[in-house]
N, CA and C atoms of all chains as a GROMACS GRO file, in nm:
protein
  645
    1MET      N    1   9.364  14.653   6.396
    1MET     CA    2   9.274  14.736   6.314
    1MET      C    3   9.161  14.652   6.254
    2SER      N    4   9.204  14.537   6.194
    2SER     CA    5   9.103  14.452   6.131
    2SER      C    6   9.006  14.397   6.236
    3PHE      N    7   9.059  14.372   6.358
    3PHE     CA    8   8.971  14.323   6.464
    3PHE      C    9   8.864  14.426   6.498
    4ILE      N   10   8.906  14.552   6.508
    4ILE     CA   11   8.811  14.660   6.538
    4ILE      C   12   8.706  14.670   6.426
    5THR      N   13   8.753  14.654   6.301
    5THR     CA   14   8.661  14.660   6.187
    5THR      C   15   8.557  14.548   6.196
    6GLN      N   16   8.606  14.427   6.232
    6GLN     CA   17   8.514  14.313   6.243
    6GLN      C   18   8.410  14.335   6.353
    7VAL      N   19   8.458  14.390   6.466
    7VAL     CA   20   8.367  14.417   6.578
    7VAL      C   21   8.261  14.519   6.536
    8LEU      N   22   8.307  14.624   6.467
    8LEU     CA   23   8.214  14.728   6.421
    8LEU      C   24   8.112  14.671   6.322
    9ALA      N   25   8.163  14.585   6.234
    9ALA     CA   26   8.072  14.523   6.136
    9ALA      C   27   7.967  14.436   6.207
   10ALA      N   28   8.014  14.359   6.305
   10ALA     CA   29   7.922  14.273   6.381
   10ALA      C   30   7.818  14.358   6.452
   11LEU      N   31   7.865  14.468   6.516
   11LEU     CA   32   7.771  14.556   6.586
   11LEU      C   33   7.671  14.617   6.488
   12GLY      N   34   7.721  14.650   6.369
   12GLY     CA   35   7.633  14.705   6.266
   12GLY      C   36   7.522  14.608   6.228
   13TRP      N   37   7.560  14.480   6.209
   13TRP     CA   38   7.460  14.378   6.173
   13TRP      C   39   7.360  14.356   6.286
   14ILE      N   40   7.413  14.358   6.409
   14ILE     CA   41   7.322  14.343   6.524
   14ILE      C   42   7.221  14.458   6.527
   15ALA      N   43   7.272  14.580   6.502
   15ALA     CA   44   7.182  14.696   6.502
   15ALA      C   45   7.075  14.682   6.393
   16VAL      N   46   7.117  14.634   6.275
   16VAL     CA   47   7.021  14.614   6.164
   16VAL      C   48   6.915  14.511   6.204
   17ALA      N   49   6.964  14.400   6.263
   17ALA     CA   50   6.870  14.293   6.304
   17ALA      C   51   6.770  14.345   6.406
   18ILE      N   52   6.821  14.423   6.504
   18ILE     CA   53   6.730  14.477   6.607
   18ILE      C   54   6.629  14.573   6.543
   19ALA      N   55   6.676  14.650   6.445
   19ALA     CA   56   6.588  14.748   6.383
   19ALA      C   57   6.477  14.681   6.301
   20ILE      N   58   6.513  14.573   6.229
   20ILE     CA   59   6.409  14.514   6.140
   20ILE      C   60   6.325  14.407   6.208
   21SER      N   61   6.370  14.357   6.324
   21SER     CA   62   6.294  14.247   6.385
   21SER      C   63   6.149  14.284   6.420
   22PRO      N   64   6.122  14.405   6.472
   22PRO     CA   65   5.980  14.437   6.496
   22PRO      C   66   5.897  14.436   6.369
   23MET      N   67   5.957  14.481   6.260
   23MET     CA   68   5.882  14.482   6.132
   23MET      C   69   5.854  14.339   6.087
   24LEU      N   70   5.956  14.252   6.098
   24LEU     CA   71   5.936  14.112   6.059
   24LEU      C   72   5.829  14.047   6.146
   25TRP      N   73   5.833  14.079   6.275
   25TRP     CA   74   5.734  14.022   6.368
   25TRP      C   75   5.593  14.065   6.329
   26LEU      N   76   5.580  14.194   6.296
   26LEU     CA   77   5.448  14.244   6.256
   26LEU      C   78   5.397  14.176   6.130
   27ILE      N   79   5.491  14.147   6.038
   27ILE     CA   80   5.450  14.083   5.913
   27ILE      C   81   5.408  13.938   5.936
   28PHE      N   82   5.488  13.863   6.013
   28PHE     CA   83   5.464  13.718   6.025
   28PHE      C   84   5.375  13.678   6.142
   29GLN      N   85   5.356  13.770   6.238
   29GLN     CA   86   5.279  13.735   6.358
   29GLN      C   87   5.139  13.679   6.327
   30PRO      N   88   5.061  13.744   6.236
   30PRO     CA   89   4.926  13.691   6.211
   30PRO      C   90   4.928  13.547   6.161
   31TYR      N   91   5.027  13.515   6.076
   31TYR     CA   92   5.035  13.379   6.022
   31TYR      C   93   5.070  13.280   6.133
   32CYS      N   94   5.168  13.316   6.217
   32CYS     CA   95   5.210  13.226   6.326
   32CYS      C   96   5.092  13.202   6.419
   33ARG      N   97   5.025  13.311   6.457
   33ARG     CA   98   4.914  13.298   6.552
   33ARG      C   99   4.801  13.216   6.492
   34GLY      N  100   4.768  13.246   6.365
   34GLY     CA  101   4.660  13.175   6.298
   34GLY      C  102   4.689  13.027   6.289
   35TRP      N  103   4.811  12.991   6.252
   35TRP     CA  104   4.844  12.852   6.232
   35TRP      C  105   4.839  12.776   6.364
   36SER      N  106   4.897  12.836   6.468
   36SER     CA  107   4.900  12.763   6.594
   36SER      C  108   4.758  12.746   6.649
   37ARG      N  109   4.672  12.844   6.628
   37ARG     CA  110   4.533  12.834   6.673
   37ARG      C  111   4.462  12.723   6.595
   38ALA      N  112   4.486  12.720   6.465
   38ALA     CA  113   4.426  12.615   6.382
   38ALA      C  114   4.473  12.478   6.428
   39GLU      N  115   4.603  12.467   6.455
   39GLU     CA  116   4.657  12.338   6.500
   39GLU      C  117   4.597  12.298   6.634
   40ARG      N  118   4.579  12.398   6.720
   40ARG     CA  119   4.521  12.368   6.853
   40ARG      C  120   4.379  12.315   6.839
   41ARG      N  121   4.302  12.381   6.755
   41ARG     CA  122   4.162  12.340   6.736
   41ARG      C  123   4.156  12.201   6.673
   42ALA      N  124   4.245  12.179   6.576
   42ALA     CA  125   4.248  12.047   6.511
   42ALA      C  126   4.288  11.940   6.612
   43ALA      N  127   4.381  11.973   6.700
   43ALA     CA  128   4.423  11.876   6.802
   43ALA      C  129   4.307  11.844   6.897
   44ASP      N  130   4.224  11.944   6.926
   44ASP     CA  131   4.105  11.922   7.011
   44ASP      C  132   4.010  11.822   6.944
   45LEU      N  133   3.987  11.844   6.815
   45LEU     CA  134   3.896  11.754   6.743
   45LEU      C  135   3.953  11.612   6.739
   46LEU      N  136   4.084  11.604   6.719
   46LEU     CA  137   4.150  11.472   6.715
   46LEU      C  138   4.131  11.400   6.848
   47ARG      N  139   4.155  11.472   6.958
   47ARG     CA  140   4.140  11.411   7.092
   47ARG      C  141   3.995  11.368   7.116
   48ASP      N  142   3.901  11.450   7.068
   48ASP     CA  143   3.759  11.416   7.088
   48ASP      C  144   3.716  11.296   7.004
   49THR      N  145   3.786  11.275   6.892
   49THR     CA  146   3.743  11.171   6.798
   49THR      C  147   3.808  11.036   6.827
   50LEU      N  148   3.933  11.039   6.876
   50LEU     CA  149   4.005  10.913   6.900
   50LEU      C  150   3.982  10.862   7.041
   51THR      N  151   3.996  10.732   7.057
   51THR     CA  152   3.996  10.676   7.191
   51THR      C  153   4.135  10.704   7.251
   52PRO      N  154   4.150  10.695   7.383
   52PRO     CA  155   4.283  10.720   7.443
   52PRO      C  156   4.389  10.626   7.385
   53GLU      N  157   4.352  10.501   7.356
   53GLU     CA  158   4.450  10.406   7.300
   53GLU      C  159   4.493  10.450   7.159
   54GLN      N  160   4.395  10.494   7.080
   54GLN     CA  161   4.429  10.539   6.944
   54GLN      C  162   4.517  10.664   6.948
   55PHE      N  163   4.486  10.752   7.044
   55PHE     CA  164   4.564  10.876   7.056
   55PHE      C  165   4.709  10.844   7.094
   56ARG      N  166   4.725  10.748   7.186
   56ARG     CA  167   4.860  10.706   7.228
   56ARG      C  168   4.934  10.644   7.110
   57GLN      N  169   4.864  10.561   7.033
   57GLN     CA  170   4.927  10.496   6.919
   57GLN      C  171   4.980  10.600   6.820
   58LEU      N  172   4.895  10.701   6.796
   58LEU     CA  173   4.934  10.806   6.701
   58LEU      C  174   5.056  10.883   6.754
   59ALA      N  175   5.054  10.911   6.883
   59ALA     CA  176   5.164  10.990   6.942
   59ALA      C  177   5.294  10.910   6.944
   60TRP      N  178   5.287  10.782   6.979
   60TRP     CA  179   5.409  10.703   6.999
   60TRP      C  180   5.459  10.640   6.871
   61ARG      N  181   5.367  10.589   6.788
   61ARG     CA  182   5.411  10.518   6.668
   61ARG      C  183   5.411  10.606   6.543
   62GLY      N  184   5.343  10.719   6.552
   62GLY     CA  185   5.342  10.809   6.436
   62GLY      C  186   5.235  10.774   6.335
   63TYR      N  187   5.150  10.678   6.366
   63TYR     CA  188   5.040  10.647   6.275
   63TYR      C  189   4.921  10.596   6.355
   64LEU      N  190   4.805  10.598   6.288
   64LEU     CA  191   4.681  10.549   6.350
   64LEU      C  192   4.632  10.431   6.267
   65GLU      N  193   4.602  10.321   6.333
   65GLU     CA  194   4.551  10.207   6.259
   65GLU      C  195   4.398  10.207   6.266
   66VAL      N  196   4.335  10.212   6.149
   66VAL     CA  197   4.188  10.212   6.142
   66VAL      C  198   4.144  10.080   6.080
   67PRO      N  199   4.075   9.994   6.155
   67PRO     CA  200   4.030   9.868   6.099
   67PRO      C  201   3.924   9.890   5.992
   68SER      N  202   3.932   9.808   5.887
   68SER     CA  203   3.830   9.816   5.782
   68SER      C  204   3.696   9.768   5.836
   69PRO      N  205   3.590   9.841   5.808
   69PRO     CA  206   3.458   9.794   5.856
   69PRO      C  207   3.404   9.677   5.773
   70THR      N  208   3.464   9.652   5.656
   70THR     CA  209   3.411   9.546   5.569
   70THR      C  210   3.503   9.424   5.559
   71GLU      N  211   3.635   9.445   5.571
   71GLU     CA  212   3.730   9.334   5.557
   71GLU      C  213   3.803   9.315   5.690
   72PRO      N  214   3.770   9.208   5.764
   72PRO     CA  215   3.828   9.193   5.898
   72PRO      C  216   3.981   9.184   5.900
   73GLN      N  217   4.041   9.136   5.790
   73GLN     CA  218   4.187   9.119   5.790
   73GLN      C  219   4.261   9.245   5.744
   74ARG      N  220   4.182   9.350   5.713
   74ARG     CA  221   4.244   9.472   5.658
   74ARG      C  222   4.248   9.586   5.760
   75VAL      N  223   4.362   9.655   5.761
   75VAL     CA  224   4.379   9.772   5.848
   75VAL      C  225   4.438   9.884   5.766
   76TYR      N  226   4.392  10.006   5.789
   76TYR     CA  227   4.448  10.124   5.722
   76TYR      C  228   4.541  10.194   5.819
   77ARG      N  229   4.663  10.219   5.777
   77ARG     CA  230   4.759  10.286   5.864
   77ARG      C  231   4.772  10.432   5.819
   78VAL      N  232   4.716  10.521   5.899
   78VAL     CA  233   4.711  10.664   5.862
   78VAL      C  234   4.826  10.736   5.932
   79PRO      N  235   4.914  10.802   5.856
   79PRO     CA  236   5.028  10.870   5.920
   79PRO      C  237   4.985  10.997   5.993
   80ARG      N  238   5.064  11.034   6.093
   80ARG     CA  239   5.033  11.153   6.173
   80ARG      C  240   5.052  11.281   6.092
   81THR      N  241   5.150  11.278   6.002
   81THR     CA  242   5.174  11.394   5.916
   81THR      C  243   5.148  11.352   5.771
   82LYS      N  244   5.172  11.445   5.680
   82LYS     CA  245   5.139  11.418   5.539
   82LYS      C  246   5.210  11.290   5.489
   83GLY      N  247   5.141  11.215   5.408
   83GLY     CA  248   5.201  11.094   5.352
   83GLY      C  249   5.094  10.997   5.307
   84TYR      N  250   5.140  10.884   5.257
   84TYR     CA  251   5.048  10.782   5.207
   84TYR      C  252   4.982  10.707   5.323
   85VAL      N  253   4.859  10.662   5.298
   85VAL     CA  254   4.791  10.571   5.391
   85VAL      C  255   4.824  10.430   5.344
   86GLN      N  256   4.877  10.349   5.434
   86GLN     CA  257   4.912  10.212   5.397
   86GLN      C  258   4.793  10.120   5.421
   87VAL      N  259   4.773  10.027   5.329
   87VAL     CA  260   4.670   9.925   5.348
   87VAL      C  261   4.742   9.797   5.388
   88ILE      N  262   4.711   9.747   5.506
   88ILE     CA  263   4.776   9.627   5.558
   88ILE      C  264   4.672   9.514   5.558
   89GLU      N  265   4.706   9.405   5.495
   89GLU     CA  266   4.617   9.287   5.498
   89GLU      C  267   4.696   9.168   5.548
   90ASN      N  268   4.644   9.102   5.649
   90ASN     CA  269   4.712   8.989   5.713
   90ASN      C  270   4.855   9.025   5.751
   91GLY      N  271   4.873   9.146   5.800
   91GLY     CA  272   5.005   9.189   5.848
   91GLY      C  273   5.100   9.236   5.740
   92ARG      N  274   5.059   9.233   5.612
   92ARG     CA  275   5.149   9.276   5.503
   92ARG      C  276   5.094   9.399   5.434
   93ALA      N  277   5.184   9.494   5.405
   93ALA     CA  278   5.142   9.614   5.331
   93ALA      C  279   5.117   9.573   5.187
   94ILE      N  280   4.994   9.594   5.141
   94ILE     CA  281   4.962   9.552   5.003
   94ILE      C  282   4.944   9.672   4.910
   95MET      N  283   4.919   9.788   4.970
   95MET     CA  284   4.888   9.902   4.886
   95MET      C  285   4.914  10.033   4.963
   96ARG      N  286   4.944  10.138   4.888
   96ARG     CA  287   4.950  10.272   4.948
   96ARG      C  288   4.843  10.357   4.880
   97LEU      N  289   4.779  10.439   4.961
   97LEU     CA  290   4.671  10.523   4.908
   97LEU      C  291   4.708  10.670   4.923
   98CYS      N  292   4.671  10.747   4.822
   98CYS     CA  293   4.690  10.892   4.834
   98CYS      C  294   4.554  10.959   4.818
   99VAL      N  295   4.507  11.016   4.926
   99VAL     CA  296   4.379  11.090   4.927
   99VAL      C  297   4.405  11.220   5.000
  100GLN      N  298   4.362  11.329   4.943
  100GLN     CA  299   4.383  11.456   5.014
  100GLN      C  300   4.264  11.548   5.000
  101PRO      N  301   4.242  11.633   5.102
  101PRO     CA  302   4.130  11.728   5.092
  101PRO      C  303   4.163  11.838   4.992
  102VAL      N  304   4.058  11.894   4.931
  102VAL     CA  305   4.082  12.002   4.834
  102VAL      C  306   4.125  12.129   4.906
  103GLU      N  307   4.090  12.138   5.034
  103GLU     CA  308   4.128  12.255   5.114
  103GLU      C  309   4.244  12.218   5.205
  104CYS      N  310   4.336  12.313   5.224
  104CYS     CA  311   4.451  12.287   5.311
  104CYS      C  312   4.403  12.278   5.457
  105LEU      N  313   4.433  12.167   5.523
  105LEU     CA  314   4.389  12.146   5.661
  105LEU      C  315   4.509  12.118   5.751
  106PRO      N  316   4.496  12.148   5.880
  106PRO     CA  317   4.601  12.108   5.974
  106PRO      C  318   4.616  11.955   5.972
  107ASP      N  319   4.737  11.906   6.002
  107ASP     CA  320   4.764  11.762   5.995
  107ASP      C  321   4.667  11.680   6.081
  108ALA      N  322   4.635  11.731   6.202
  108ALA     CA  323   4.547  11.655   6.291
  108ALA      C  324   4.408  11.638   6.229
  109ASP      N  325   4.361  11.739   6.159
  109ASP     CA  326   4.230  11.729   6.091
  109ASP      C  327   4.235  11.625   5.979
  110VAL      N  328   4.350  11.617   5.912
  110VAL     CA  329   4.362  11.520   5.801
  110VAL      C  330   4.353  11.377   5.856
  111VAL      N  331   4.411  11.354   5.974
  111VAL     CA  332   4.402  11.221   6.037
  111VAL      C  333   4.255  11.188   6.065
  112VAL      N  334   4.183  11.286   6.122
  112VAL     CA  335   4.041  11.265   6.153
  112VAL      C  336   3.962  11.238   6.025
  113LEU      N  337   3.993  11.314   5.921
  113LEU     CA  338   3.925  11.298   5.792
  113LEU      C  339   3.940  11.154   5.741
  114HIS      N  340   4.063  11.103   5.742
  114HIS     CA  341   4.085  10.965   5.695
  114HIS      C  342   4.004  10.867   5.780
  115LYS      N  343   4.011  10.885   5.912
  115LYS     CA  344   3.943  10.791   6.003
  115LYS      C  345   3.792  10.789   5.974
  116LEU      N  346   3.731  10.906   5.966
  116LEU     CA  347   3.587  10.913   5.946
  116LEU      C  348   3.548  10.853   5.812
  117MET      N  349   3.625  10.884   5.708
  117MET     CA  350   3.590  10.835   5.575
  117MET      C  351   3.604  10.683   5.567
  118ILE      N  352   3.710  10.630   5.629
  118ILE     CA  353   3.729  10.484   5.625
  118ILE      C  354   3.616  10.415   5.704
  119GLU      N  355   3.586  10.469   5.819
  119GLU     CA  356   3.486  10.403   5.905
  119GLU      C  357   3.343  10.410   5.849
  120ALA      N  358   3.312  10.523   5.785
  120ALA     CA  359   3.172  10.542   5.746
  120ALA      C  360   3.150  10.546   5.595
  121ASN      N  361   3.257  10.549   5.518
  121ASN     CA  362   3.240  10.561   5.373
  121ASN      C  363   3.360  10.496   5.303
  122GLU      N  364   3.391  10.372   5.342
  122GLU     CA  365   3.512  10.307   5.292
  122GLU      C  366   3.512  10.294   5.140
  123GLU      N  367   3.396  10.259   5.086
  123GLU     CA  368   3.388  10.238   4.942
  123GLU      C  369   3.419  10.368   4.866
  124GLY      N  370   3.357  10.477   4.910
  124GLY     CA  371   3.381  10.606   4.846
  124GLY      C  372   3.526  10.650   4.863
  125TYR      N  373   3.581  10.621   4.980
  125TYR     CA  374   3.720  10.656   5.010
  125TYR      C  375   3.813  10.585   4.912
  126LEU      N  376   3.790  10.454   4.893
  126LEU     CA  377   3.876  10.375   4.803
  126LEU      C  378   3.857  10.418   4.658
  127GLN      N  379   3.735  10.458   4.624
  127GLN     CA  380   3.711  10.503   4.486
  127GLN      C  381   3.789  10.629   4.456
  128LYS      N  382   3.797  10.718   4.556
  128LYS     CA  383   3.863  10.846   4.531
  128LYS      C  384   4.015  10.836   4.538
  129ALA      N  385   4.064  10.738   4.613
  129ALA     CA  386   4.209  10.730   4.638
  129ALA      C  387   4.286  10.690   4.513
  130ASN      N  388   4.404  10.748   4.498
  130ASN     CA  389   4.499  10.696   4.399
  130ASN      C  390   4.572  10.582   4.467
  131LYS      N  391   4.581  10.468   4.398
  131LYS     CA  392   4.635  10.346   4.461
  131LYS      C  393   4.769  10.310   4.402
  132TYR      N  394   4.859  10.273   4.489
  132TYR     CA  395   4.993  10.228   4.447
  132TYR      C  396   5.016  10.091   4.509
  133VAL      N  397   5.016   9.990   4.426
  133VAL     CA  398   5.029   9.853   4.476
  133VAL      C  399   5.172   9.829   4.522
  134CYS      N  400   5.185   9.767   4.639
  134CYS     CA  401   5.318   9.735   4.692
  134CYS      C  402   5.364   9.603   4.631
  135VAL      N  403   5.485   9.603   4.578
  135VAL     CA  404   5.541   9.480   4.519
  135VAL      C  405   5.659   9.437   4.604
  136ASP      N  406   5.663   9.309   4.642
  136ASP     CA  407   5.775   9.258   4.724
  136ASP      C  408   5.904   9.256   4.642
  137MET      N  409   2.651  11.959   6.835
  137MET     CA  410   2.750  12.054   6.786
  137MET      C  411   2.786  12.020   6.641
  138LEU      N  412   2.799  12.124   6.560
  138LEU     CA  413   2.845  12.106   6.422
  138LEU      C  414   2.988  12.156   6.414
  139ARG      N  415   3.078  12.072   6.363
  139ARG     CA  416   3.219  12.111   6.348
  139ARG      C  417   3.255  12.098   6.200
  140VAL      N  418   3.298  12.209   6.144
  140VAL     CA  419   3.332  12.210   6.001
  140VAL      C  420   3.483  12.230   5.988
  141MET      N  421   3.549  12.131   5.931
  141MET     CA  422   3.695  12.141   5.913
  141MET      C  423   3.729  12.249   5.812
  142SER      N  424   3.834  12.325   5.845
  142SER     CA  425   3.881  12.428   5.752
  142SER      C  426   4.027  12.455   5.784
  143ARG      N  427   4.086  12.547   5.707
  143ARG     CA  428   4.227  12.579   5.733
  143ARG      C  429   4.244  12.645   5.870
  144ARG      N  430   4.133  12.691   5.929
  144ARG     CA  431   4.140  12.754   6.062
  144ARG      C  432   4.129  12.652   6.174
  145GLY      N  433   4.130  12.523   6.138
  145GLY     CA  434   4.108  12.420   6.239
  145GLY      C  435   3.968  12.368   6.218
  146ASP      N  436   3.877  12.396   6.306
  146ASP     CA  437   3.738  12.367   6.274
  146ASP      C  438   3.649  12.477   6.331
  147ASP      N  439   3.548  12.512   6.252
  147ASP     CA  440   3.451  12.613   6.296
  147ASP      C  441   3.336  12.538   6.362
  148ARG      N  442   3.290  12.592   6.474
  148ARG     CA  443   3.188  12.519   6.552
  148ARG      C  444   3.061  12.601   6.570
  149VAL      N  445   2.950  12.530   6.564
  149VAL     CA  446   2.820  12.588   6.603
  149VAL      C  447   2.759  12.488   6.700
  150SER      N  448   2.724  12.533   6.817
  150SER     CA  449   2.664  12.438   6.912
  150SER      C  450   2.526  12.488   6.955
  151TRP      N  451   2.446  12.396   6.998
  151TRP     CA  452   2.310  12.428   7.042
  151TRP      C  453   2.271  12.335   7.155
  152ASP      N  454   2.172  12.378   7.229
  152ASP     CA  455   2.124  12.298   7.342
  152ASP      C  456   1.993  12.232   7.299
  153ARG      N  457   1.995  12.099   7.286
  153ARG     CA  458   1.877  12.027   7.235
  153ARG      C  459   1.757  12.044   7.329
  154GLN      N  460   1.786  12.039   7.458
  154GLN     CA  461   1.676  12.049   7.555
  154GLN      C  462   1.608  12.185   7.546
  155LYS      N  463   1.693  12.290   7.536
  155LYS     CA  464   1.637  12.426   7.526
  155LYS      C  465   1.559  12.442   7.396
  156ALA      N  466   1.614  12.381   7.287
  156ALA     CA  467   1.545  12.392   7.158
  156ALA      C  468   1.408  12.324   7.166
  157LEU      N  469   1.404  12.209   7.233
  157LEU     CA  470   1.276  12.138   7.248
  157LEU      C  471   1.177  12.221   7.330
  158ALA      N  472   1.234  12.299   7.423
  158ALA     CA  473   1.148  12.382   7.508
  158ALA      C  474   1.108  12.512   7.438
  159GLY      N  475   1.159  12.530   7.313
  159GLY     CA  476   1.120  12.648   7.235
  159GLY      C  477   1.205  12.770   7.259
  160ASP      N  478   1.324  12.750   7.315
  160ASP     CA  479   1.414  12.864   7.339
  160ASP      C  480   1.456  12.926   7.206
  161PRO      N  481   1.432  13.058   7.186
  161PRO     CA  482   1.462  13.119   7.055
  161PRO      C  483   1.611  13.116   7.019
  162GLU      N  484   1.698  13.132   7.119
  162GLU     CA  485   1.844  13.131   7.089
  162GLU      C  486   1.889  12.993   7.042
  163ALA      N  487   1.840  12.890   7.110
  163ALA     CA  488   1.877  12.754   7.071
  163ALA      C  489   1.824  12.722   6.932
  164ASN      N  490   1.703  12.768   6.903
  164ASN     CA  491   1.646  12.744   6.770
  164ASN      C  492   1.721  12.820   6.662
  165ALA      N  493   1.767  12.941   6.696
  165ALA     CA  494   1.845  13.020   6.600
  165ALA      C  495   1.978  12.950   6.571
  166ALA      N  496   2.039  12.892   6.675
  166ALA     CA  497   2.166  12.820   6.657
  166ALA      C  498   2.146  12.699   6.566
  167ILE      N  499   2.034  12.631   6.584
  167ILE     CA  500   2.005  12.514   6.499
  167ILE      C  501   1.984  12.557   6.354
  168ARG      N  502   1.913  12.668   6.335
  168ARG     CA  503   1.891  12.716   6.197
  168ARG      C  504   2.025  12.754   6.132
  169GLU      N  505   2.112  12.818   6.210
  169GLU     CA  506   2.243  12.857   6.158
  169GLU      C  507   2.326  12.733   6.123
  170ALA      N  508   2.322  12.633   6.210
  170ALA     CA  509   2.396  12.509   6.183
  170ALA      C  510   2.341  12.441   6.058
  171GLU      N  511   2.210  12.444   6.042
  171GLU     CA  512   2.147  12.382   5.925
  171GLU      C  513   2.188  12.455   5.796
  172ARG      N  514   2.196  12.587   5.806
  172ARG     CA  515   2.237  12.668   5.690
  172ARG      C  516   2.381  12.634   5.651
  173ILE      N  517   2.469  12.628   5.751
  173ILE     CA  518   2.611  12.597   5.723
  173ILE      C  519   2.623  12.456   5.666
  174PHE      N  520   2.546  12.364   5.723
  174PHE     CA  521   2.546  12.225   5.676
  174PHE      C  522   2.513  12.221   5.526
  175ALA      N  523   2.405  12.288   5.489
  175ALA     CA  524   2.361  12.288   5.348
  175ALA      C  525   2.466  12.353   5.259
  176GLN      N  526   2.525  12.462   5.306
  176GLN     CA  527   2.625  12.535   5.229
  176GLN      C  528   2.748  12.447   5.205
  177GLU      N  529   2.794  12.377   5.309
  177GLU     CA  530   2.912  12.292   5.295
  177GLU      C  531   2.883  12.169   5.208
  178ARG      N  532   2.763  12.114   5.221
  178ARG     CA  533   2.726  11.999   5.138
  178ARG      C  534   2.726  12.040   4.991
  179ALA      N  535   2.678  12.161   4.965
  179ALA     CA  536   2.675  12.210   4.826
  179ALA      C  537   2.817  12.223   4.770
  180LYS      N  538   2.914  12.246   4.859
  180LYS     CA  539   3.054  12.257   4.814
  180LYS      C  540   3.121  12.120   4.801
  181GLY      N  541   3.048  12.015   4.836
  181GLY     CA  542   3.104  11.880   4.821
  181GLY      C  543   3.153  11.818   4.950
  182ALA      N  544   3.127  11.884   5.063
  182ALA     CA  545   3.172  11.829   5.191
  182ALA      C  546   3.090  11.706   5.228
  183THR      N  547   3.150  11.619   5.310
  183THR     CA  548   3.081  11.501   5.360
  183THR      C  549   3.057  11.519   5.509
  184ALA      N  550   2.939  11.476   5.554
  184ALA     CA  551   2.905  11.494   5.697
  184ALA      C  552   2.900  11.359   5.768
  185PHE      N  553   2.951  11.358   5.890
  185PHE     CA  554   2.951  11.237   5.971
  185PHE      C  555   2.892  11.266   6.108
  186ARG      N  556   2.811  11.171   6.151
  186ARG     CA  557   2.758  11.180   6.287
  186ARG      C  558   2.857  11.103   6.375
  187VAL      N  559   2.917  11.173   6.470
  187VAL     CA  560   3.021  11.112   6.554
  187VAL      C  561   2.976  11.119   6.699
  188GLU      N  562   2.955  11.002   6.757
  188GLU     CA  563   2.912  10.997   6.897
  188GLU      C  564   2.993  10.892   6.970
  189PRO      N  565   3.037  10.924   7.092
  189PRO     CA  566   3.121  10.829   7.165
  189PRO      C  567   3.051  10.694   7.185
  190GLY      N  568   3.128  10.588   7.159
  190GLY     CA  569   3.075  10.453   7.181
  190GLY      C  570   2.983  10.403   7.071
  191LYS      N  571   2.964  10.483   6.966
  191LYS     CA  572   2.877  10.440   6.855
  191LYS      C  573   2.957  10.445   6.725
  192PRO      N  574   2.922  10.359   6.628
  192PRO     CA  575   2.995  10.365   6.501
  192PRO      C  576   2.970  10.497   6.430
  193THR      N  577   3.075  10.545   6.363
  193THR     CA  578   3.061  10.669   6.286
  193THR      C  579   2.963  10.645   6.172
  194GLN      N  580   2.880  10.746   6.148
  194GLN     CA  581   2.774  10.729   6.048
  194GLN      C  582   2.777  10.847   5.952
  195ARG      N  583   2.776  10.816   5.822
  195ARG     CA  584   2.770  10.924   5.723
  195ARG      C  585   2.625  10.969   5.712
  196ILE      N  586   2.602  11.100   5.710
  196ILE     CA  587   2.464  11.149   5.701
  196ILE      C  588   2.450  11.244   5.582
  197GLU      N  589   2.333  11.242   5.524
  197GLU     CA  590   2.306  11.327   5.408
  197GLU      C  591   2.228  11.452   5.449
  198ARG      N  592   2.153  11.437   5.559
  198ARG     CA  593   2.068  11.550   5.601
  198ARG      C  594   2.105  11.594   5.742
  199PHE      N  595   2.090  11.722   5.768
  199PHE     CA  596   2.120  11.776   5.900
  199PHE      C  597   2.028  11.713   6.004
  200ASP      N  598   2.089  11.673   6.116
  200ASP     CA  599   2.010  11.610   6.222
  200ASP      C  600   2.034  11.685   6.354
  201PRO      N  601   1.938  11.767   6.396
  201PRO     CA  602   1.959  11.846   6.520
  201PRO      C  603   1.967  11.761   6.646
  202THR      N  604   1.929  11.634   6.635
  202THR     CA  605   1.937  11.548   6.754
  202THR      C  606   2.077  11.486   6.770
  203ALA      N  607   2.162  11.503   6.668
  203ALA     CA  608   2.297  11.445   6.677
  203ALA      C  609   2.378  11.519   6.783
  204GLU      N  610   2.454  11.442   6.858
  204GLU     CA  611   2.539  11.504   6.961
  204GLU      C  612   2.651  11.584   6.894
  205GLN      N  613   2.708  11.523   6.788
  205GLN     CA  614   2.815  11.592   6.716
  205GLN      C  615   2.814  11.553   6.568
  206ILE      N  616   2.820  11.655   6.482
  206ILE     CA  617   2.832  11.632   6.338
  206ILE      C  618   2.965  11.693   6.294
  207VAL      N  619   3.045  11.614   6.224
  207VAL     CA  620   3.174  11.665   6.174
  207VAL      C  621   3.166  11.668   6.022
  208MET      N  622   3.202  11.782   5.963
  208MET     CA  623   3.200  11.793   5.818
  208MET      C  624   3.342  11.803   5.765
  209VAL      N  625   3.372  11.721   5.667
  209VAL     CA  626   3.507  11.724   5.608
  209VAL      C  627   3.496  11.773   5.464
  210PRO      N  628   3.595  11.848   5.419
  210PRO     CA  629   3.585  11.900   5.282
  210PRO      C  630   3.597  11.788   5.179
  211ARG      N  631   3.565  11.821   5.056
  211ARG     CA  632   3.574  11.724   4.946
  211ARG      C  633   3.717  11.672   4.935
  212VAL      N  634   3.731  11.545   4.906
  212VAL     CA  635   3.866  11.488   4.892
  212VAL      C  636   3.887  11.442   4.748
  213VAL      N  637   4.015  11.436   4.711
  213VAL     CA  638   4.052  11.389   4.577
  213VAL      C  639   4.172  11.297   4.591
  214GLY      N  640   4.193  11.216   4.491
  214GLY     CA  641   4.312  11.131   4.490
  214GLY      C  642   4.434  11.218   4.467
  215GLY      N  643   4.538  11.191   4.541
  215GLY     CA  644   4.659  11.278   4.532
  215GLY      C  645   4.765  11.217   4.443
   0.00000   0.00000   0.00000
C-alpha cells in the first residue's frame, strides 16, 4: 500500500514539474538568452584583442599576463573570472589590485578592460585601484 | 568600428572609411552616429582606446574616424 502511495506521490510531483516547466522557461528564457549572447559578444572582443598566445595563456592558465609599459620587471596577472589582479615584480607577487567597472560586464569584457587600461593608462589604472600589499 | 562595452557584451557601430571619403551618405551617417555615441559615453565617464593589430594600444580623448577600431570601457572604480 505504502509503495503504491509513494509511486502516486512521485507521479504527482512529475506531473507538477511538467506543468510548471513551460512557465519557468518563459520566465527565465530571456535572461538565459541575453546572458549567453552577451558572453558570446564579449568572447569575440576578447579574441580580437588578444594575440593567440595570450588567448591560450588565458584559457590554459586561467589568467592573462600584461607587461607593464613603464616598469620592465613588472607584470599584471589578470584573472579570467572575477578576482584580484596580481602585480608581479621580478617573479614575486607584491600587490593585489581591485578595480571594477561601474557597470556589470561579462567576464571576458572585464579582462579586455584591464588589459587596455594597463597598456594605455597604467597611471590612471593604479590611481583608481584599491591596493593590497602582499606580505611574505 | 566603435565597440562600446556594456552588460549586453559590446554594442558596435561600423563604417567604411573609403566610402566615407568618397562622400557616401550612409558611411557618413554611420560616422556621425559613432561620434554621437562616443561623446555620450565619454560624458558618462567611459574611457576610449584605439586598438589596432600590431600597434600599441592608445588612449584617445577625441573620436577619430580614421581609427580601425575604437573600444570604449565604462568608468572604473576601486573595488
